[in-house]
C-alpha positions as CSV (number, residue, x, y, z in Angstrom):
1,M,-2.1,-16.8,54.7
2,E,-4.5,-17.6,51.7
3,R,-2.9,-18.1,48.6
4,E,-3.3,-15.6,45.9
5,S,-5.4,-16.9,42.8
6,R,-3.7,-16.8,39.6
7,F,-6.8,-16.5,37.4
8,P,-6.5,-12.5,37.7
9,R,-3.0,-12.8,36.5
10,W,-4.0,-14.8,33.5
11,L,-6.7,-12.4,32.9
12,R,-4.3,-9.7,32.7
13,R,-2.1,-11.7,30.3
14,G,-5.0,-12.6,28.1
15,A,-5.8,-8.7,28.0
16,R,-2.4,-7.8,27.3
17,G,-2.4,-10.3,24.5
18,A,-5.7,-9.1,22.9
19,A,-4.2,-5.5,23.2
20,A,-1.0,-6.4,21.3
21,G,-3.0,-8.1,18.7
22,A,-5.6,-5.1,18.2
23,A,-2.6,-2.8,17.8
24,A,-0.8,-4.9,15.2
25,A,-4.1,-5.2,13.4
26,Q,-4.6,-1.6,13.5
27,A,-0.9,-1.0,12.3
28,R,-1.4,-3.3,9.2
29,E,-4.8,-1.6,8.3
30,E,-2.9,1.7,8.4
31,L,-0.2,0.7,6.4
32,L,-2.3,-1.1,3.7
33,L,-4.5,2.1,3.5
34,A,-1.4,4.2,3.2
35,A,-0.6,2.2,-0.1
36,A,-4.1,2.7,-1.3
37,E,-3.6,6.5,-0.7
38,A,-0.2,6.4,-2.6
39,G,-2.5,5.1,-5.6
40,F,-1.7,1.6,-5.2
41,P,-4.5,-0.3,-6.2
42,L,-5.2,-3.4,-4.1
43,A,-6.9,-6.8,-3.9
44,P,-6.9,-9.4,-1.5
45,A,-4.6,-12.5,-1.6
46,A,-4.4,-15.7,0.0
47,H,-2.6,-15.9,3.4
48,P,-0.9,-18.7,5.0
49,Q,-2.7,-21.3,7.0
50,G,-1.5,-24.3,8.7
51,Y,1.4,-25.6,6.5
52,G,-0.3,-24.4,3.5
53,C,-2.2,-21.8,1.8
54,S,-5.7,-20.3,2.6
55,C,-6.9,-21.3,-1.1
56,E,-6.6,-24.9,0.0
57,R,-5.7,-26.1,-3.5
58,I,-3.6,-29.3,-3.0
59,G,0.1,-28.4,-3.9
60,C,-0.7,-25.0,-4.5
61,P,2.4,-23.7,-6.3
62,T,2.5,-20.0,-4.7
63,P,1.1,-20.7,-1.3
64,A,0.1,-17.2,0.5
65,R,1.2,-15.6,-2.7
66,H,-1.4,-14.9,-5.0
67,P,-4.6,-13.1,-5.3
68,V,-7.8,-14.7,-4.0
69,S,-9.8,-14.2,-7.4
70,L,-9.1,-14.7,-11.0
71,T,-10.5,-11.2,-11.6
72,W,-8.3,-9.6,-9.5
73,A,-6.8,-7.1,-12.1
74,T,-10.4,-5.5,-12.4
75,Q,-11.0,-5.9,-8.7
76,A,-7.5,-4.2,-7.5
77,T,-8.8,-0.5,-6.1
78,T,-7.7,2.3,-4.0
79,D,-10.9,2.7,-2.5
80,R,-10.6,3.1,1.1
81,E,-14.1,1.7,2.3
82,Q,-13.7,-1.6,-0.1
83,I,-10.3,-2.4,1.3
84,L,-11.9,-1.9,4.9
85,R,-14.5,-4.1,3.8
86,W,-12.1,-6.9,2.5
87,L,-10.3,-6.6,5.8
88,R,-13.2,-7.2,7.9
89,A,-14.2,-10.2,5.9
90,D,-10.5,-11.6,6.3
91,P,-8.5,-9.9,8.7
92,E,-5.6,-12.4,7.9
93,A,-5.8,-11.8,4.0
94,N,-2.3,-10.7,2.2
95,F,-2.7,-7.9,-0.4
96,I,-1.4,-7.5,-3.9
97,T,-1.0,-4.5,-5.8
98,A,-1.7,-4.5,-9.7
99,T,1.2,-3.2,-11.5
100,G,1.2,-1.0,-14.9
101,R,-1.5,1.4,-13.6
102,A,0.1,3.8,-11.1
103,H,3.3,2.3,-10.6
104,D,5.9,-0.6,-11.7
105,V,8.0,-2.7,-9.7
106,L,11.6,-3.7,-10.3
107,D,12.1,-7.0,-8.3
108,V,15.6,-8.3,-8.0
109,P,17.6,-10.8,-6.0
110,A,18.3,-9.5,-2.2
111,P,22.0,-9.6,-2.8
112,A,21.9,-7.4,-5.9
113,G,19.1,-5.2,-4.1
114,Y,21.3,-4.4,-1.3
115,A,24.3,-3.4,-3.2
116,A,21.9,-1.4,-5.7
117,L,20.7,0.8,-2.7
118,E,24.0,1.4,-1.3
119,R,25.1,2.9,-4.6
120,L,21.9,4.9,-5.5
121,A,22.0,6.4,-1.9
122,A,25.9,7.2,-2.8
123,E,25.0,8.8,-6.1
124,N,22.1,10.7,-4.3
125,T,19.7,9.3,-6.6
126,E,15.8,9.4,-5.7
127,I,14.9,5.8,-4.4
128,G,11.2,5.8,-4.1
129,P,9.3,3.0,-1.9
130,V,11.2,0.0,-1.4
131,A,9.9,-3.3,-0.1
132,I,12.1,-6.5,1.6
133,A,10.6,-9.6,0.5
134,D,12.1,-11.8,3.1
135,P,14.1,-13.7,2.6
136,D,15.4,-13.2,-1.0
137,R,13.9,-10.5,-3.2
138,V,14.0,-6.5,-2.9
139,L,11.3,-4.8,-4.6
140,F,11.7,-1.1,-5.7
141,F,8.5,0.7,-6.9
142,T,8.9,3.0,-9.7
143,A,6.4,5.2,-11.9
144,T,5.1,3.2,-14.7
145,R,5.5,2.8,-18.4
146,G,1.5,3.2,-18.3
147,T,-1.1,1.7,-20.4
148,P,-1.1,4.1,-23.4
149,D,-4.3,4.4,-25.9
150,D,-2.2,4.1,-28.7
151,E,-0.5,0.3,-28.6
152,D,2.2,1.5,-30.7
153,E,3.3,3.9,-27.9
154,W,4.0,0.9,-25.5
155,W,7.8,-0.4,-25.6
156,P,8.1,-3.8,-24.4
157,C,11.0,-5.2,-22.3
158,E,12.7,-8.4,-22.3
159,L,12.4,-7.9,-18.3
160,D,8.8,-7.7,-18.6
161,C,7.7,-10.2,-15.8
162,H,4.2,-11.7,-15.2
163,P,3.1,-14.2,-12.3
164,E,3.3,-17.0,-14.8
165,T,6.8,-16.3,-15.9
166,L,8.5,-15.6,-12.7
167,D,10.9,-18.7,-13.2
168,E,11.8,-17.2,-16.6
169,H,13.5,-14.3,-14.6
170,P,15.6,-15.2,-11.8
171,G,17.5,-12.2,-12.0
172,L,15.8,-8.6,-12.6
173,R,12.1,-8.8,-13.1
174,W,10.1,-5.9,-14.4
175,H,6.6,-5.8,-13.1
176,C,4.2,-4.0,-15.4
177,R,0.7,-4.2,-16.6
178,G,-0.6,-7.6,-16.2
179,S,1.3,-8.4,-13.1
180,Y,1.2,-7.7,-9.4
181,V,3.3,-7.9,-6.2
182,L,2.3,-8.5,-2.7
183,V,2.2,-5.5,-0.9
184,P,3.6,-5.0,2.7
185,P,2.7,-6.0,5.3
186,S,2.3,-9.6,4.4
187,R,3.1,-13.1,5.6
188,V,3.7,-16.0,3.5
189,Q,4.5,-18.6,6.0
190,S,2.4,-19.4,9.4
191,D,5.5,-20.0,11.5
192,S,8.0,-17.3,10.5
193,T,8.3,-13.7,9.7
194,A,8.8,-14.4,6.0
195,G,6.7,-12.2,4.0
196,L,7.0,-8.3,2.7
197,R,7.7,-5.2,4.9
198,W,8.8,-1.8,3.6
199,L,12.1,-0.5,3.8
200,R,10.9,2.9,2.6
201,G,7.2,3.3,2.7
202,P,4.8,4.3,-0.2
203,E,4.5,8.1,0.9
204,H,8.2,8.2,-1.1
205,P,7.6,9.9,-4.6
206,L,7.7,7.3,-7.4
207,P,11.1,7.7,-9.6
208,E,11.3,6.9,-13.3
209,P,12.1,3.2,-13.8
210,L,15.1,4.3,-16.0
211,T,16.8,6.0,-13.4
212,L,17.2,2.8,-11.4
213,L,17.6,0.3,-14.0
214,G,21.4,0.9,-14.7
215,A,22.3,0.4,-11.1
216,L,20.1,-2.7,-10.7
217,T,21.1,-4.5,-13.9
218,D,25.0,-3.7,-12.8
219,A,24.3,-5.0,-9.3
220,C,22.4,-8.4,-10.7
221,A,25.2,-8.8,-12.8
222,A,28.0,-8.3,-10.4
223,T,26.3,-10.5,-7.6
224,A,25.7,-13.3,-10.2
225,E,29.5,-13.4,-11.1
226,P,30.5,-15.2,-8.0
227,A,28.1,-18.1,-8.6
228,S,29.2,-18.4,-12.4
229,H,32.8,-19.2,-11.7
């Protein structure tokens, strides 16, 4: 009996892999466009490459977590066609969303984030979009304090965080104008699933930040107490 050639089997396996890859790329595209449609301004960011960052900067301090361009603040857009052009140019690119325009982000350590989610759900508080930044942060997307024409109307907060001040905010970080966060879906390590994913998608209405702030600050304080003893 003539032995069956394995080539067709390999071919079928390769076709299945290609189809799965295409489906994953399509799903990622739809998630990014959904964020843009929700009003989140996006700009391309670096992605994992080998054991480092696609920016190829030696000793990059934030591999796969920073925008590609220094002009990300003016580059960020909700324009569907521009986002698709960026994706076509670099299908592996992560994306950031510029905060302080359509939304802010309250960014907390994961234990505090999960505790706050339980409390807010029990209180029937409108939570809004929430992203999980594996393995250690939870991001709550909220309405923004905005960028008022009259600077006297701007109220600063000691929690305000910018990309260069992350180390100064190990607890609660308030990303507002002049800051950004990675937007799901994203990857920050080539050999793992570490990155950002939606727990509650951008289709949920943005709550006022002050409606979440009490639960988040309490949760940060409570989860930090055991480490301080």
